[in-house]
C-alpha positions, 0 to 999 in steps of 0.5 A: 499500499502506498501512503500520500498526504491526502489519505492522512488528512481525509482521515483526520477530517473524521476526527472532531475536536471537542473544544470547537465541535469541528473536525481537526482540518476545519479547526486548522489544527494540522500544521503543514508538516506531514511527513511519510516514509513507507508505512511511517507517518508523522505530523503536528497537531496545534492546540490552543494551549498546553493545558487543553483538556481535550489534548490526550483524547484528541491524539488517541482519536487521531491515531485511531482514525488513521489506523481505521480509515487508512491502515492498521499497519501505519506507524503513527507519530503525532507532535504537539505545539500550542498557539499560546506560550505556557504560563511562566513558572510561579517564581518567575511571575511579575518579573517587573513588579518591585514591591507586592503589598497585601492590604489585609484585615482579620475582620470584614467591614473595617474599610480594608478595600477603602484603604486599598483603593485610596493607598493605591491612587495616593501612590500613583499621585505621588508618581509611582507605577501602581497596580491594584488587584481585587482578590475578594472573589466572592465580594469584589468591590473595586470596580464600583469604587473606581467607577468602572463597573461596566469596563470589560478587560480584553486580551492582548498578544504578548510574547506569544501569550494571550494576556488580560489588559488591566483596566487603568483609572486614576493612574492605576492599573486595575483587575477584579473578578467583578469585571467577568461576573454579573454584579447582581448575582452571587459567585457560587464557586467551590474553592478550587474554581476561585483559586484558579480564577485569581491565578489567572488574574495574577499570571495571565494579566499584562501588569508591566512594570510596577513599583507597587502592587496592592493586593486587596484581600478578603477578610479572614484567613482563607484559601484566597490567602493561601493562594496568594502566599503560594504564588507571590513573594509579597513584600509585606502586609498592611494590617487594617483595623478598627479600634473595636476589641473584636476587630483587634482580636481578629487583627491579631490573627491576621498578624499571626498568619503573616508572621507564621514560621512557614510564611514569614511575610513582613508586617509593614504596619497597621492602619486604624480606620474609624478611629474617631468621628468629628462632626462638621459643625463641631470640628474641634470635637472628637468622638470615639465610637469604637474605642480610643487608640486601640490599634495603636496599642495593638501596634505597640504590643506587636512591635509594628509601626502605626501608619495612620489613624483615619477618622470616620468621615461621611464623604469617604463612603460617598465618594467611594460609592460614586467611584471617586475615592476620597483622596482625589478630593485633594483639598480635604483632610482625608485626602491628606491623611491617605497621601500621608499614608502612602508616604509611610507605606513608601518609607517602611517598604524601602526600610524593609527591602534594605534590612530583610531578604525577599520574601519566599513563596510558601512551599506547597509540598507536604510535611 
């Protein structure tokens, strides 16, 4: 029997690729390299990506089709290529990012996302290149805070890979799962799906060159935090709390998570949010609604800097809801407070980088 290329392409045309629901020829998956040597055939099939779930089954089906439609005596050799270059290894992610700052809180409702948004914008206002990742997969808030709820990030081709282009607003590169899900629908995902989505936002996005990459983390200590620690060498953590005792107890847990022997992420400092309330008509008065100096005392106890004490100001909430965070209103006390916080973060980060080695990624190995 004499083999020729059309016999091979006709056989492959009977194999459906599940990714497109079309056959291999229609899907343009056969490379232009069919080689025939007697009863030996070799060719290359091109798949969309290395992690293609249909790869093995498609290769088996292609070989079976040639044996069935051509001859069972044909020796088949199939090579594979991928349209998208593989994702870099974990330790090689974000090579152009200088500092990764996790903004954390043990408890929800203490204003951590408000601090994250205003800190990121303040750093950009000070002239730094800044990225902000909303890592709260189940309760993303950054699209609303930045006034970009209708934004839909698109993909760009870079170094052979399809990468998500972050949304840019107020000088900050921004990504959030909120851009990809219906904001009116609860995100009902198992832990594995959430962590997979988070890894994509980190590894498959074109973050480029950044001085500061701010991670707005969800409350508590969860799968999301573990994924971040296993994916990124976090420069340091900023812990946000109110002066309230129950919030401080949870803040302690957050500090303990980062200081754990296996984690070893330095605590850059604490931010006391909702430290006091001053009514507009009584600007000299301070009312300590949640207790006084609780976070300041915790900072002293834990040997951490107190980076800022931020008062309760109604306009902070309103400006966040309106998509124009408080730091943008430069003539206000709150704007100055957030700019001062940003300067403090720069100072403690520089000190940390001089005195301590780079943070290692948490190992996933057991034992």
